[in-house]
C-alpha positions in Angstrom: -46.6 -1.5 -16.1 -45.5 -2.9 -12.7 -42.3 -1.1 -11.5 -40.6 -4.6 -11.3 -41.3 -5.2 -15.0 -39.4 -2.0 -15.9 -35.9 -2.2 -17.3 -33.3 -1.9 -14.5 -32.0 1.4 -15.8 -35.4 3.0 -15.4 -35.8 1.6 -11.9 -32.3 2.9 -10.9 -32.9 6.3 -12.4 -36.3 6.5 -10.6 -34.6 5.6 -7.3 -31.9 8.3 -7.9 -34.5 10.9 -8.7 -36.4 10.1 -5.5 -33.2 10.3 -3.5 -32.3 13.7 -5.1 -35.7 15.1 -4.2 -35.4 13.9 -0.6 -31.8 15.4 -0.4 -32.9 18.7 -1.8 -35.9 18.9 0.4 -33.9 18.1 3.6 -31.1 20.5 2.7 -33.6 23.3 1.9 -35.4 22.7 5.2 -32.1 22.8 7.1 -31.0 26.0 5.4 -34.4 27.6 6.3 -34.0 26.5 9.9 -30.5 28.0 10.0 -31.7 31.3 8.6 -34.5 31.5 11.1 -32.3 30.7 14.1 -29.7 33.3 13.1 -32.3 35.9 12.3 -33.9 35.5 15.7 -30.6 36.2 17.5 -29.7 39.7 16.4 -27.2 38.7 13.7 -23.9 40.4 13.3 -21.8 40.8 10.2 -20.6 37.2 10.2 -24.2 35.9 10.8 -25.5 38.0 7.8 -22.8 36.4 5.6 -23.9 32.9 6.8 -27.6 33.8 6.2 -26.7 34.9 2.7 -24.9 31.7 1.9 -27.7 29.6 3.5 -30.3 31.5 1.5 -28.3 30.9 -1.8 -27.9 27.2 -1.1 -31.5 26.8 0.0 -32.7 28.7 -3.1 -30.8 26.4 -5.4 -32.2 23.3 -3.6 -35.8 24.6 -3.9 -35.2 25.5 -7.6 -33.8 22.0 -8.4 -36.6 20.4 -6.4 -39.4 22.4 -8.2 -37.8 21.8 -11.6 -37.7 18.1 -11.1 -41.2 18.0 -9.7 -42.5 19.8 -12.7 -40.9 17.2 -15.0 -41.4 13.9 -13.2 -40.8 11.8 -16.3 -37.4 10.0 -16.1 -36.7 10.6 -19.8 -37.0 14.4 -19.3 -34.4 14.6 -16.5 -31.3 16.7 -17.5 -28.8 13.9 -16.9 -30.9 11.4 -19.0 -31.2 13.9 -21.9 -27.4 14.4 -21.8 -26.8 10.7 -21.7 -29.1 10.0 -24.7 -27.4 12.8 -26.6 -24.0 11.4 -25.9 -24.9 7.8 -26.9 -27.1 8.8 -29.8 -29.9 6.5 -28.5 -33.5 7.2 -27.6 -34.1 6.6 -23.9 -36.2 3.5 -24.5 -33.5 2.1 -26.8 -30.8 2.8 -24.2 -32.8 1.2 -21.4 -33.3 -2.0 -23.5 -29.6 -2.1 -24.5 -28.7 -2.1 -20.8 -31.4 -4.7 -20.0 -30.0 -7.1 -22.7 -26.5 -7.0 -21.1 -27.1 -6.5 -17.4 -26.8 -10.2 -16.5 -23.6 -10.6 -18.6 -21.0 -8.5 -16.9 -17.4 -8.9 -18.1 -16.2 -7.5 -14.7 -18.3 -6.9 -11.6 -17.3 -5.4 -8.2 -19.9 -4.1 -5.8 -22.1 -1.6 -7.7 -19.8 -1.5 -10.7 -20.3 -3.5 -13.8 -18.4 -3.5 -17.0 -21.0 -4.9 -19.5 -20.1 -5.9 -23.0 -20.9 -2.4 -24.3 -21.2 -0.2 -21.2 -19.6 1.1 -18.1 -22.4 0.9 -15.5 -22.2 2.0 -11.8 -25.1 2.5 -9.4 -24.8 5.4 -7.0 -26.9 7.3 -4.5 -28.5 9.5 -7.2 -29.0 6.9 -9.9 -26.5 5.4 -12.4 -23.2 6.5 -13.8 -23.3 5.2 -17.4 -21.0 5.5 -20.3 -20.1 3.4 -23.4 -17.4 0.9 -22.6 -15.1 2.6 -25.2 -15.0 5.6 -22.9 -13.0 3.6 -20.2 -9.7 5.3 -20.9 -7.2 4.8 -18.0 -6.8 2.2 -15.3 -4.2 2.2 -12.5 -3.6 1.0 -9.0 -3.4 3.3 -6.0 -1.5 2.6 -2.9 -2.3 4.7 0.2 -0.1 4.7 3.3 -1.8 5.1 6.6 -0.4 6.5 9.9 -1.5 7.5 13.3 0.5 10.3 15.0 3.1 9.9 12.3 3.5 6.2 13.1 2.9 4.0 10.0 0.0 1.6 10.5 -0.1 0.0 7.1 -1.1 0.5 3.5 -4.3 0.0 1.5 -4.6 -0.7 -2.2 -7.4 0.4 -4.6 -8.1 0.3 -8.3 -8.8 3.6 -10.1 -10.8 3.7 -13.3 -11.0 6.9 -15.4 -13.9 7.3 -17.7 -13.8 10.0 -20.4 -16.7 12.4 -20.5 -17.3 15.4 -22.8 -18.6 18.7 -21.5 -19.1 22.1 -23.0 -15.4 22.9 -22.5 -14.1 19.7 -23.9 -13.2 16.3 -22.4 -12.8 15.6 -18.7 -12.1 12.5 -16.6 -14.6 10.9 -14.3 -12.8 8.9 -11.6 -14.1 5.8 -10.0 -12.1 4.2 -7.1 -12.7 0.6 -6.0 -11.4 -0.4 -2.6 -10.6 -4.1 -2.2 -7.8 -6.4 -1.0 -4.6 -6.4 -2.9 -5.4 -9.8 -4.4 -8.8 -8.6 -5.5 -7.4 -5.4 -7.0 -4.9 -7.5 -9.0 -7.7 -9.7 -10.4 -9.9 -6.7 -11.3 -6.9 -4.9 -12.9 -6.1 -7.9 -15.1 -9.7 -8.5 -16.2 -10.4 -4.9 -17.0 -7.2 -4.4 -19.0 -8.0 -7.7 -20.8 -11.5 -6.5 -21.9 -10.5 -2.8 -22.5 -7.2 -3.2 -24.4 -7.2 0.4 -25.6 -7.1 1.8 -22.0 -3.9 3.4 -20.7 -2.4 1.2 -18.0 -0.5 2.4 -14.9 -0.1 5.7 -13.1 1.1 8.7 -15.1 1.2 12.1 -13.3 1.2 14.0 -16.6 -2.3 12.7 -17.3 -4.0 13.6 -14.1 -5.4 16.9 -15.3 -4.9 16.4 -19.0 -7.9 14.8 -20.5 -7.1 15.8 -24.1 -3.8 13.9 -23.8 -5.7 10.9 -22.5 -7.9 11.1 -25.6 -4.9 11.3 -27.9 -3.2 8.3 -26.3 -6.4 6.2 -26.3 -6.9 6.9 -30.0 -3.4 5.7 -30.7 -3.8 2.6 -28.6 -7.2 1.8 -30.2 -5.6 2.1 -33.7 -2.8 -0.3 -32.6 -5.3 -2.8 -31.2 -7.3 -2.7 -34.5 -4.1 -3.2 -36.5 -3.2 -6.2 -34.5 -6.7 -7.7 -34.8 -6.6 -7.2 -38.6 -3.1 -8.7 -38.8 -4.2 -11.7 -36.6 
């Protein structure tokens, strides 16, 4: 099959895998060069510590690189296995599900798409993908800027928190979208329209409390379903 005939998800994951291999290879080479330079200059105590850290980082890069070279198939990559396990779909089914919706985004901004059933964002190492129902919290973020303590203005961004589940329970994956204030307002309105169960607005008590986010989203989803049944 020609690579351009492959589903978009496969192409993006293949691109991410290639970028990860390049990154690991370059970083491992840099760590090796650093160790060689320090070892050739009669290292002292501090240099030996740096050599140890560099050796550890380089070793991890080599291990990751070798592991991925031994399993070149996209479907066998750890993040793909985790994603399929989380969604309950075989990789081919997942790729086709994305392919059916990729040209029908409810909301799109740069590399981010909210598809009818999926949160989909391209990044350097592939794709951040989650069921749309895992979009749990949306709020605006205002950042004040200054130079030498002199205010120079503010910028506005939109922050989306997506629920993920790890070995120790739920956690929040944060995506920040930088745009003009008008664009942020439009994105905010469209996302909250299509994801009515999401928590809206900043709440400091939720920042490091994913389980509370889960509880609130469940309550809001139940309320939304009740209103739909009543309507």
